[in-house]
Biotite code that builds the C-alpha atoms (Angstrom):
import biotite.structure as struc

atoms = struc.array([
    struc.Atom([33.597, 151.353, 92.372], chain_id="A", res_id=1, res_name="MET", atom_name="CA", element="C"),
    struc.Atom([35.980, 149.176, 90.367], chain_id="A", res_id=2, res_name="SER", atom_name="CA", element="C"),
    struc.Atom([35.955, 145.427, 90.615], chain_id="A", res_id=3, res_name="ASN", atom_name="CA", element="C"),
    struc.Atom([39.358, 144.186, 91.880], chain_id="A", res_id=4, res_name="PRO", atom_name="CA", element="C"),
    struc.Atom([38.767, 140.764, 90.310], chain_id="A", res_id=5, res_name="ASN", atom_name="CA", element="C"),
    struc.Atom([37.490, 142.153, 87.023], chain_id="A", res_id=6, res_name="GLY", atom_name="CA", element="C"),
    struc.Atom([39.278, 141.931, 83.682], chain_id="A", res_id=7, res_name="PRO", atom_name="CA", element="C"),
    struc.Atom([42.419, 144.021, 83.327], chain_id="A", res_id=8, res_name="ARG", atom_name="CA", element="C"),
    struc.Atom([44.042, 145.183, 80.150], chain_id="A", res_id=9, res_name="LYS", atom_name="CA", element="C"),
    struc.Atom([47.302, 143.440, 79.552], chain_id="A", res_id=10, res_name="ASN", atom_name="CA", element="C"),
    struc.Atom([49.787, 146.126, 78.477], chain_id="A", res_id=11, res_name="TRP", atom_name="CA", element="C"),
    struc.Atom([52.233, 143.420, 77.455], chain_id="A", res_id=12, res_name="ARG", atom_name="CA", element="C"),
    struc.Atom([50.096, 142.104, 74.645], chain_id="A", res_id=13, res_name="GLY", atom_name="CA", element="C"),
    struc.Atom([51.279, 141.217, 71.146], chain_id="A", res_id=14, res_name="PRO", atom_name="CA", element="C"),
    struc.Atom([50.732, 144.714, 69.761], chain_id="A", res_id=15, res_name="THR", atom_name="CA", element="C"),
    struc.Atom([52.840, 146.435, 72.391], chain_id="A", res_id=16, res_name="SER", atom_name="CA", element="C"),
    struc.Atom([55.551, 143.776, 72.054], chain_id="A", res_id=17, res_name="ARG", atom_name="CA", element="C"),
    struc.Atom([55.665, 144.350, 68.307], chain_id="A", res_id=18, res_name="LEU", atom_name="CA", element="C"),
    struc.Atom([55.873, 148.105, 68.849], chain_id="A", res_id=19, res_name="LEU", atom_name="CA", element="C"),
    struc.Atom([58.760, 147.705, 71.322], chain_id="A", res_id=20, res_name="VAL", atom_name="CA", element="C"),
    struc.Atom([60.547, 145.388, 68.880], chain_id="A", res_id=21, res_name="PHE", atom_name="CA", element="C"),
    struc.Atom([60.152, 147.898, 66.035], chain_id="A", res_id=22, res_name="LEU", atom_name="CA", element="C"),
    struc.Atom([61.458, 150.766, 68.172], chain_id="A", res_id=23, res_name="VAL", atom_name="CA", element="C"),
    struc.Atom([64.476, 148.706, 69.230], chain_id="A", res_id=24, res_name="ILE", atom_name="CA", element="C"),
    struc.Atom([65.050, 147.694, 65.604], chain_id="A", res_id=25, res_name="ALA", atom_name="CA", element="C"),
    struc.Atom([64.881, 151.338, 64.449], chain_id="A", res_id=26, res_name="ALA", atom_name="CA", element="C"),
    struc.Atom([67.407, 152.350, 67.107], chain_id="A", res_id=27, res_name="VAL", atom_name="CA", element="C"),
    struc.Atom([69.682, 149.428, 66.186], chain_id="A", res_id=28, res_name="ALA", atom_name="CA", element="C"),
    struc.Atom([69.458, 150.380, 62.500], chain_id="A", res_id=29, res_name="GLY", atom_name="CA", element="C"),
    struc.Atom([70.371, 153.969, 63.265], chain_id="A", res_id=30, res_name="THR", atom_name="CA", element="C"),
    struc.Atom([73.290, 152.846, 65.418], chain_id="A", res_id=31, res_name="LEU", atom_name="CA", element="C"),
    struc.Atom([74.470, 150.442, 62.708], chain_id="A", res_id=32, res_name="LEU", atom_name="CA", element="C"),
    struc.Atom([74.502, 153.217, 60.117], chain_id="A", res_id=33, res_name="ASN", atom_name="CA", element="C"),
    struc.Atom([76.335, 155.646, 62.406], chain_id="A", res_id=34, res_name="ARG", atom_name="CA", element="C"),
    struc.Atom([78.888, 153.043, 63.464], chain_id="A", res_id=35, res_name="ALA", atom_name="CA", element="C"),
    struc.Atom([79.406, 151.980, 59.858], chain_id="A", res_id=36, res_name="GLY", atom_name="CA", element="C"),
    struc.Atom([80.089, 155.560, 58.777], chain_id="A", res_id=37, res_name="ARG", atom_name="CA", element="C"),
    struc.Atom([82.385, 156.273, 61.720], chain_id="A", res_id=38, res_name="ALA", atom_name="CA", element="C"),
    struc.Atom([84.377, 153.068, 61.314], chain_id="A", res_id=39, res_name="LEU", atom_name="CA", element="C"),
    struc.Atom([84.465, 153.472, 57.542], chain_id="A", res_id=40, res_name="GLY", atom_name="CA", element="C"),
    struc.Atom([86.231, 156.827, 57.944], chain_id="A", res_id=41, res_name="GLN", atom_name="CA", element="C"),
    struc.Atom([88.923, 155.126, 60.014], chain_id="A", res_id=42, res_name="ASP", atom_name="CA", element="C"),
    struc.Atom([90.497, 153.726, 56.871], chain_id="A", res_id=43, res_name="GLY", atom_name="CA", element="C"),
    struc.Atom([91.266, 150.340, 58.420], chain_id="A", res_id=44, res_name="ARG", atom_name="CA", element="C"),
    struc.Atom([89.423, 147.258, 57.175], chain_id="A", res_id=45, res_name="PRO", atom_name="CA", element="C"),
    struc.Atom([86.914, 145.610, 59.502], chain_id="A", res_id=46, res_name="ALA", atom_name="CA", element="C"),
    struc.Atom([88.215, 142.676, 61.527], chain_id="A", res_id=47, res_name="GLY", atom_name="CA", element="C"),
    struc.Atom([86.851, 139.834, 63.642], chain_id="A", res_id=48, res_name="PHE", atom_name="CA", element="C"),
    struc.Atom([85.416, 142.003, 66.461], chain_id="A", res_id=49, res_name="GLY", atom_name="CA", element="C"),
    struc.Atom([83.533, 144.349, 64.155], chain_id="A", res_id=50, res_name="ARG", atom_name="CA", element="C"),
    struc.Atom([82.286, 141.326, 62.236], chain_id="A", res_id=51, res_name="GLY", atom_name="CA", element="C"),
    struc.Atom([80.831, 139.874, 65.453], chain_id="A", res_id=52, res_name="MET", atom_name="CA", element="C"),
    struc.Atom([79.084, 143.133, 66.324], chain_id="A", res_id=53, res_name="VAL", atom_name="CA", element="C"),
    struc.Atom([77.654, 143.592, 62.834], chain_id="A", res_id=54, res_name="GLU", atom_name="CA", element="C"),
    struc.Atom([76.592, 139.946, 62.703], chain_id="A", res_id=55, res_name="GLY", atom_name="CA", element="C"),
    struc.Atom([74.842, 140.149, 66.077], chain_id="A", res_id=56, res_name="ALA", atom_name="CA", element="C"),
    struc.Atom([72.996, 143.333, 65.103], chain_id="A", res_id=57, res_name="LEU", atom_name="CA", element="C"),
    struc.Atom([72.118, 142.162, 61.589], chain_id="A", res_id=58, res_name="MET", atom_name="CA", element="C"),
    struc.Atom([68.750, 140.586, 62.527], chain_id="A", res_id=59, res_name="PRO", atom_name="CA", element="C"),
    struc.Atom([67.635, 143.978, 63.850], chain_id="A", res_id=60, res_name="MET", atom_name="CA", element="C"),
    struc.Atom([68.241, 145.449, 60.398], chain_id="A", res_id=61, res_name="ALA", atom_name="CA", element="C"),
    struc.Atom([65.462, 143.353, 58.866], chain_id="A", res_id=62, res_name="TRP", atom_name="CA", element="C"),
    struc.Atom([62.526, 145.580, 59.932], chain_id="A", res_id=63, res_name="PRO", atom_name="CA", element="C"),
    struc.Atom([64.427, 148.630, 58.664], chain_id="A", res_id=64, res_name="ASN", atom_name="CA", element="C"),
    struc.Atom([65.078, 146.983, 55.321], chain_id="A", res_id=65, res_name="LEU", atom_name="CA", element="C"),
    struc.Atom([61.461, 145.861, 55.163], chain_id="A", res_id=66, res_name="LEU", atom_name="CA", element="C"),
    struc.Atom([60.211, 149.463, 55.268], chain_id="A", res_id=67, res_name="ILE", atom_name="CA", element="C"),
    struc.Atom([62.768, 150.533, 52.664], chain_id="A", res_id=68, res_name="GLY", atom_name="CA", element="C"),
    struc.Atom([65.351, 152.132, 54.964], chain_id="A", res_id=69, res_name="ARG", atom_name="CA", element="C"),
    struc.Atom([68.884, 151.284, 53.855], chain_id="A", res_id=70, res_name="ASP", atom_name="CA", element="C"),
    struc.Atom([70.994, 149.877, 56.701], chain_id="A", res_id=71, res_name="VAL", atom_name="CA", element="C"),
    struc.Atom([74.660, 148.905, 56.542], chain_id="A", res_id=72, res_name="ALA", atom_name="CA", element="C"),
    struc.Atom([74.760, 145.259, 57.626], chain_id="A", res_id=73, res_name="ILE", atom_name="CA", element="C"),
    struc.Atom([78.079, 144.146, 56.138], chain_id="A", res_id=74, res_name="TYR", atom_name="CA", element="C"),
    struc.Atom([81.420, 145.912, 55.715], chain_id="A", res_id=75, res_name="SER", atom_name="CA", element="C"),
    struc.Atom([82.741, 145.636, 52.206], chain_id="A", res_id=76, res_name="THR", atom_name="CA", element="C"),
    struc.Atom([86.167, 146.815, 53.376], chain_id="A", res_id=77, res_name="GLU", atom_name="CA", element="C"),
    struc.Atom([87.149, 143.890, 55.602], chain_id="A", res_id=78, res_name="ASN", atom_name="CA", element="C"),
    struc.Atom([90.181, 141.711, 56.335], chain_id="A", res_id=79, res_name="VAL", atom_name="CA", element="C"),
    struc.Atom([88.640, 138.626, 54.734], chain_id="A", res_id=80, res_name="GLY", atom_name="CA", element="C"),
    struc.Atom([88.221, 135.325, 56.544], chain_id="A", res_id=81, res_name="VAL", atom_name="CA", element="C"),
    struc.Atom([88.565, 136.685, 60.118], chain_id="A", res_id=82, res_name="PRO", atom_name="CA", element="C"),
    struc.Atom([85.822, 139.257, 59.475], chain_id="A", res_id=83, res_name="TYR", atom_name="CA", element="C"),
    struc.Atom([83.558, 136.641, 57.915], chain_id="A", res_id=84, res_name="LYS", atom_name="CA", element="C"),
    struc.Atom([84.157, 134.261, 60.829], chain_id="A", res_id=85, res_name="LEU", atom_name="CA", element="C"),
    struc.Atom([83.272, 137.033, 63.279], chain_id="A", res_id=86, res_name="GLY", atom_name="CA", element="C"),
    struc.Atom([80.173, 137.958, 61.276], chain_id="A", res_id=87, res_name="TYR", atom_name="CA", element="C"),
    struc.Atom([79.030, 134.336, 61.195], chain_id="A", res_id=88, res_name="THR", atom_name="CA", element="C"),
    struc.Atom([79.695, 133.924, 64.925], chain_id="A", res_id=89, res_name="ALA", atom_name="CA", element="C"),
    struc.Atom([77.706, 137.098, 65.640], chain_id="A", res_id=90, res_name="GLY", atom_name="CA", element="C"),
    struc.Atom([74.707, 136.017, 63.554], chain_id="A", res_id=91, res_name="VAL", atom_name="CA", element="C"),
    struc.Atom([74.709, 132.519, 65.044], chain_id="A", res_id=92, res_name="ASN", atom_name="CA", element="C"),
    struc.Atom([75.196, 133.797, 68.597], chain_id="A", res_id=93, res_name="GLY", atom_name="CA", element="C"),
    struc.Atom([72.304, 136.213, 68.230], chain_id="A", res_id=94, res_name="CYS", atom_name="CA", element="C"),
    struc.Atom([70.134, 133.469, 66.719], chain_id="A", res_id=95, res_name="GLY", atom_name="CA", element="C"),
    struc.Atom([71.044, 131.009, 69.459], chain_id="A", res_id=96, res_name="ALA", atom_name="CA", element="C"),
    struc.Atom([70.196, 133.569, 72.118], chain_id="A", res_id=97, res_name="LEU", atom_name="CA", element="C"),
    struc.Atom([66.889, 134.535, 70.473], chain_id="A", res_id=98, res_name="PHE", atom_name="CA", element="C"),
    struc.Atom([65.742, 130.995, 69.720], chain_id="A", res_id=99, res_name="PHE", atom_name="CA", element="C"),
    struc.Atom([67.075, 129.710, 73.041], chain_id="A", res_id=100, res_name="GLY", atom_name="CA", element="C"),
    struc.Atom([64.956, 132.241, 74.938], chain_id="A", res_id=101, res_name="VAL", atom_name="CA", element="C"),
    struc.Atom([61.983, 131.517, 72.676], chain_id="A", res_id=102, res_name="LEU", atom_name="CA", element="C"),
    struc.Atom([62.355, 127.766, 73.255], chain_id="A", res_id=103, res_name="TYR", atom_name="CA", element="C"),
    struc.Atom([62.652, 128.339, 77.015], chain_id="A", res_id=104, res_name="TRP", atom_name="CA", element="C"),
    struc.Atom([59.457, 130.432, 77.000], chain_id="A", res_id=105, res_name="ARG", atom_name="CA", element="C"),
    struc.Atom([57.494, 127.883, 74.964], chain_id="A", res_id=106, res_name="PHE", atom_name="CA", element="C"),
    struc.Atom([58.749, 125.116, 77.234], chain_id="A", res_id=107, res_name="ASN", atom_name="CA", element="C"),
    struc.Atom([57.567, 127.061, 80.306], chain_id="A", res_id=108, res_name="ARG", atom_name="CA", element="C"),
    struc.Atom([54.160, 127.702, 78.730], chain_id="A", res_id=109, res_name="TRP", atom_name="CA", element="C"),
    struc.Atom([53.841, 124.039, 77.802], chain_id="A", res_id=110, res_name="ARG", atom_name="CA", element="C"),
    struc.Atom([54.714, 122.933, 81.339], chain_id="A", res_id=111, res_name="LYS", atom_name="CA", element="C"),
    struc.Atom([52.225, 125.408, 82.816], chain_id="A", res_id=112, res_name="LYS", atom_name="CA", element="C"),
    struc.Atom([49.552, 124.104, 80.483], chain_id="A", res_id=113, res_name="GLY", atom_name="CA", element="C"),
    struc.Atom([50.212, 120.462, 81.354], chain_id="A", res_id=114, res_name="ASN", atom_name="CA", element="C"),
    struc.Atom([49.959, 121.146, 85.088], chain_id="A", res_id=115, res_name="SER", atom_name="CA", element="C"),
    struc.Atom([46.249, 121.777, 84.630], chain_id="A", res_id=116, res_name="SER", atom_name="CA", element="C"),
    struc.Atom([44.217, 118.610, 85.343], chain_id="A", res_id=117, res_name="PRO", atom_name="CA", element="C"),
    struc.Atom([41.828, 119.360, 82.493], chain_id="A", res_id=118, res_name="GLU", atom_name="CA", element="C"),
    struc.Atom([44.660, 119.720, 79.972], chain_id="A", res_id=119, res_name="LEU", atom_name="CA", element="C"),
    struc.Atom([46.263, 116.534, 81.277], chain_id="A", res_id=120, res_name="GLY", atom_name="CA", element="C"),
    struc.Atom([43.049, 114.609, 80.633], chain_id="A", res_id=121, res_name="LYS", atom_name="CA", element="C"),
    struc.Atom([42.888, 115.910, 77.064], chain_id="A", res_id=122, res_name="ARG", atom_name="CA", element="C"),
    struc.Atom([46.491, 114.873, 76.412], chain_id="A", res_id=123, res_name="CYS", atom_name="CA", element="C"),
    struc.Atom([45.923, 111.344, 77.734], chain_id="A", res_id=124, res_name="VAL", atom_name="CA", element="C"),
    struc.Atom([42.654, 110.688, 75.954], chain_id="A", res_id=125, res_name="GLU", atom_name="CA", element="C"),
])
């Protein structure tokens, strides 16, 4: 008979989170390469919108680059300043979203921790 109050395995642990992140990054890298090839055959230089998309997806290219897989993260055939503005906006938007969520999570964990009377005593002393 199993103990309903006994320890349970947490399937959302750090290892599974890392695995999910790597799978998402591999898919994003594949999509970046396919989109880059398809849009490169168009013949038109990349503009602001494509710069935003490539900038937002660029952080997902890092794990692919880390394992030696070449991923297109920047269009060399672009319209200049508008593309670069879009790319910068995409990178910063993705970073703000990621770090905003991370900050929100840490803030929640910190508030949960401080609600404990024992932790409150340690903080005051």
